N, C-alpha and C positions, 0 to 999 in steps of 0.2 A: 588427470594425471598429476601425481605428486602433491595431491591436496589443493591444486588450483582448479577452481570451477572452469571448465572449458566453456567458452563462447562458441557461438556459431561460426565455424571455419576461422577460428583464430590462427595465427602464425606461430609455429614452434620451430626450434632449431636444436641441433646437437653439435658438439665439438668433436673432432677427430684428432687424436693425439699421435697418430702414426701407427697405432696398434688396435685401438678400440674406440667406439663412439660413446659419448657421454650420454647420461640420461636426457630425454627431451626436456628443453627449457622453453617456457612461455615467453614470447618476445614482448608481449604487452605494450603499454603506452599507446602512442600514436598509431601503432601497427595492428592493434587488436581492439575492436569495439563489438557491440552486440550485433552489428551488421555483418555482412560477408566481407572478410578479410582473408585472402587466401593466395596461394601461388608465390609465396615469397622467394626472391632470388637475390642473393647478395652480390654486389660488385663494388669493390673498393669500399668507400664510406657509406654507400647507399644500399637500401633494400628496395627492390622493385616488387610490386604486388598489385592484386586487383581488389577492389573494394566496391561496395554497393552503398557506402554511407552517405554519399552526396546526391546520388540520383535516385535511389530507392528503386525497388523492382528489378526486374531481369535486365531490361536494356540500359538500366543505370549503372551496370558494372563497368568500371573503367580502369585503366592502368594508371598507377601512381608511383612515385618513389619518395623516399624520405631518407634523411641522414640518421645514421645510428648515433653519431657523436654529439648531437645537440638537440635542443628542443624546437628547432625550426619546423614550421608546418610542412606537411607532405604536399607534393605538387603532382598534378596531372601531367603525364608525359605528352609530348606534342603529337605522337603517332597514334594515341587513343581516339577513337572515332565517337560518333554519337549513338553507336549500337553497342551490344555487349562485346568487351575486349578483355583479354586476360591471359594468363598463364605463360608469362615472359620467361624465355630461356636465353641467357646472355652468354656469348662466347667471343672469341678473338679479343681477349684482354677487356671484355665488356663493351667493346666497340661495335658489336653486331648483336641484334636481337631477333629471335623468332617469337612470334606470338599468335594467338588465335583472335580472330574478329569476325563479327557479323556485318561489319561496315566495309568501307574501302571498296565498294563494288564487288563484294563477296558473291560467288556463283552458288553457294550453298547456304546452310543455316549458319554456319561459321567456317571459315577458311584458315589456312596457315599463311602468314605473311613474314617477311624478312625486312629489316631496316638497319642502316648503318649510321654510325655517329662520327661526326667530325668536329672535334672540339666538344661543345655541349649541344650541338644542333643534329637532329635526327633527319635521315632522308625520307623521301616519300615511301610509304610501304609498297613492296612488290609482292604480289600473290606468288606462291609456290604452285604454279599451275599443275605440275606433275602429280601432286598429291591431293589436290582439293577436289571435292565432290559435292553432290547436292545435299549430303547429310552433315551432320555436326562433326567437323574435323578440329581436334584440339590437342592440347598437351604436347607441343613439339619439343623434342629433346634430341641432342646429338650424342652419339657414342663418344667415349673418352678421346678417341683418335680423330674424331670429327669426320670419319668416312661414312657413317650410316645415320640417317635421320629416322626417328621414330615418332609416329603420331598415333593418337587414339581416334577412332571414329565410332560415332553413336548412330546406328541405323536400325530402325523399327525396334527400339528399346533395348538393343544389344550392343554393348561396347567391345570393340576389337582393337588389337594393337597391330599397326602396320609398319613395315621398314622398307627403306629404299636407299640404295648407295648415292652418296652426294654427287658422285661422278655422273649420275643420271639427271641431275637438277640444273637446269640452266642458270639459275641465280648463283650457283657455286662455280660457275665457269667463267669468273671474272679474270 
């Protein structure tokens, strides 16, 4: 893209000026290596993403965050397990996160979890039991109004998208 050699699963972004999106830009630096670096989600001065650069291999994919504004190192987030974790979706002003994980007592190959942040400390992950299955459940996303949860599920080699009203999810009934 635009003369930049794309690495394996690097993070790219576009700016929206209120009318149109800019051409994709490579985030680069500490956010893009020859390893898997994917699922970037910005919140404030941080980018949350998953990477394999420290663990290598499939179960070595964990969730990290790094500051855009300086050269400080990236850091593994406290809710990332010792299994594959990724695809963070932040909402509630960045104080709540949805993510997929094969850890945390997952009932399937990977499940959808939710965590809340108080100051800079994250709560214990809670499984969203109404959507989790024995298959790969991943890519949690909320509709812009926060009333619908979308997930992807990989079953027998076929990926499908599912949606459910957040009114039907016990973790959203706080």
